[in-house]
C-alpha positions in Angstrom: -168.3 178.2 -17.1 -167.0 180.9 -14.5 -163.5 182.0 -14.9 -160.9 181.4 -12.2 -158.6 184.0 -11.4 -156.0 183.8 -8.7 -153.2 186.2 -8.4 -149.8 184.6 -7.5 -148.0 185.5 -4.3 -144.8 184.1 -3.1 -146.4 180.8 -1.8 -149.3 180.5 -4.5 -149.4 179.9 -8.1 -151.2 182.4 -10.6 -154.2 180.3 -11.9 -155.9 181.5 -15.1 -158.9 178.9 -15.9 -160.6 180.7 -18.6 -163.0 178.4 -20.8 -164.5 181.4 -22.7 -161.3 182.2 -24.3 -159.2 178.8 -24.0 -156.5 179.9 -21.4 -155.7 177.2 -19.1 -152.4 178.1 -17.0 -150.7 177.7 -13.7 -147.5 179.8 -13.4 -145.5 180.5 -10.4 -144.2 179.2 -7.1 -146.5 176.8 -5.5 -146.3 175.8 -1.8 -149.7 177.1 -0.4 -150.3 176.5 3.4 -153.1 174.2 2.8 -152.7 172.9 -0.5 -156.2 170.5 -0.8 -158.0 173.7 0.4 -156.1 175.7 -2.6 -156.4 173.2 -5.5 -159.6 171.6 -4.6 -161.9 174.2 -6.4 -159.1 173.8 -9.3 -159.8 170.3 -9.7 -163.7 170.7 -9.5 -163.5 173.3 -12.2 -161.6 171.0 -14.5 -164.0 168.2 -13.8 -166.6 170.6 -14.8 -164.9 171.4 -17.9 -164.3 167.8 -18.8 -167.9 167.5 -19.0 -169.5 170.6 -20.9 -166.0 171.9 -23.1 -165.7 170.7 -27.0 -162.8 172.5 -27.7 -159.4 171.5 -27.8 -157.7 172.2 -24.3 -154.0 173.4 -24.0 -153.2 173.4 -20.5 -150.2 175.5 -19.5 -147.9 174.8 -16.2 -145.0 177.6 -16.2 -143.9 176.8 -12.6 -140.7 178.0 -11.2 -141.4 175.8 -7.9 -143.6 173.6 -6.0 -143.4 171.6 -2.9 -144.1 167.9 -2.5 -147.7 168.5 -1.3 -148.2 170.4 -4.1 -146.5 167.8 -6.8 -149.3 165.3 -5.4 -152.2 167.7 -6.4 -150.5 168.7 -9.6 -150.6 164.9 -10.8 -154.2 165.2 -9.8 -154.9 167.7 -12.2 -153.0 165.7 -14.9 -155.1 162.6 -14.1 -158.4 164.8 -14.7 -156.7 165.6 -18.2 -156.0 162.3 -18.9 -159.5 161.4 -17.8 -160.7 164.0 -20.6 -158.3 162.3 -23.4 -159.2 159.1 -22.8 -162.7 160.3 -22.7 -162.0 161.2 -26.7 -161.2 164.8 -26.1 -158.1 166.8 -27.5 -156.0 167.6 -24.5 -152.6 168.7 -24.5 -150.4 169.8 -21.8 -147.3 172.2 -22.1 -144.8 172.1 -19.2 -142.4 174.9 -19.4 -139.3 175.1 -17.8 -136.2 177.3 -17.6 -133.6 175.9 -19.9 -131.0 175.8 -16.8 -133.6 174.3 -14.6 -133.0 170.4 -14.8 -135.3 169.9 -11.6 -138.2 171.3 -13.4 -137.5 169.4 -16.9 -137.1 166.1 -14.9 -140.6 167.1 -13.0 -142.2 167.6 -16.5 -140.8 164.4 -17.6 -141.9 162.3 -14.7 -145.4 163.6 -14.8 -145.1 162.7 -18.8 -144.5 158.9 -17.8 -146.8 158.6 -15.3 -150.1 160.2 -16.9 -151.2 158.9 -20.3 -151.7 162.6 -21.7 -149.9 164.5 -24.4 -147.3 166.7 -22.6 -144.9 169.0 -24.6 -141.7 170.0 -22.4 -140.9 173.6 -23.8 -137.8 175.0 -22.2 -137.1 179.2 -22.1 -134.4 181.4 -21.3 
């Protein structure tokens, strides 16, 4: 599988999806102008990962901010990870949030309540 690496800006998150070294991470700020166009290749890549990847998947979200449009696509990513988990794959989501950011912590908790995939909430300074 080809690696996806996107350098983040003020509006788009950094994305690293690398099956070779097991790094799956989305970080930064997510408010792309065309959220569907931005996330579609990521969703396709994750679907392919589910069909071919044999190792444990630890998917990390380290978002500082995301808009409403992004929240739907983040849920779509989590639902794909849930499908893999239900198919017997070893999947863990790590949701990082600054220790003083209750909104980002709550967002992670809400996602954890929606999808049936292990989600670990991790605070940092």
